[in-house]
N, C-alpha and C positions, 0 to 999 in steps of 0.2 A: 212686375217686381214691387213688393211692398217697401215702404220707407218709414223710418221712425227716427226722429230727432231726439237725441238724449242729452244735448248740450245744456239744457236748463236744469238737469237733475244732478245731484251729488250722491255719492255712495252713502247708504245702501239703496236709496230709491232708484238710482240709475240702473243697478243690477236687477232690481225687481222689474222695472220697465223693460229692460233688455229681455228677460225671461218671458214676459207677457208677449212681447213682439215676436219672439221666436216661436212661442206656442201658436200664435196666429198664423205665422208663416207655415208651420208644419200642418196645421189644420187645412189651410188653403192650398198646400203643396206649391208654394211660390217662394222664390228667393226673397231675401229681405236685405235692405241696405240701412245700416245704422250710421247716423252722424254723431261724432263724439268731439269733445274738446281736446285739444292737443295736450293740455296740462294734466288731465286726469289719467290715472293709471288704468290700463286695460288688462292687468294681470289676472284678476278674478274672472273676467269674461273669457279670456283666452284659455284659462285653466278649465272652465266649464265646457267650452267647445271641444277641447282636446279630450277631456274625460268622457264625453258623450259622442265622440267620433264624428263631429260635424265637419263638413268641408267648408272652409272659410278663407277669406282673403282680407288681411288687415293692411291698410295704407295709413300708417301713423302720421306721416307728414301731411296728409290731406284730411285726417280725422274721419276716415271712412272704414267701415267694416261691412263686408258682404258675406252673407251666410246662405248656404244651400239648405233646403229642408231635407229631413230624412225621407227617403223614398219608401213607399209601402209596397 
């Protein structure tokens, strides 16, 4: 499982880093775990994941987002 810490970034850089991490996860066909701050909104990230039909699990109280890569 890949991991990426997004706590140091603020939007829009956080979203850009999220997409880069997701691209790497898809390329390697591995799930990825993102660490987020509790204060930051995840609505853009969730909307992106839903639009592109990713399987994901968001645990807001822990600041964790786990995303499965698209299977080829």
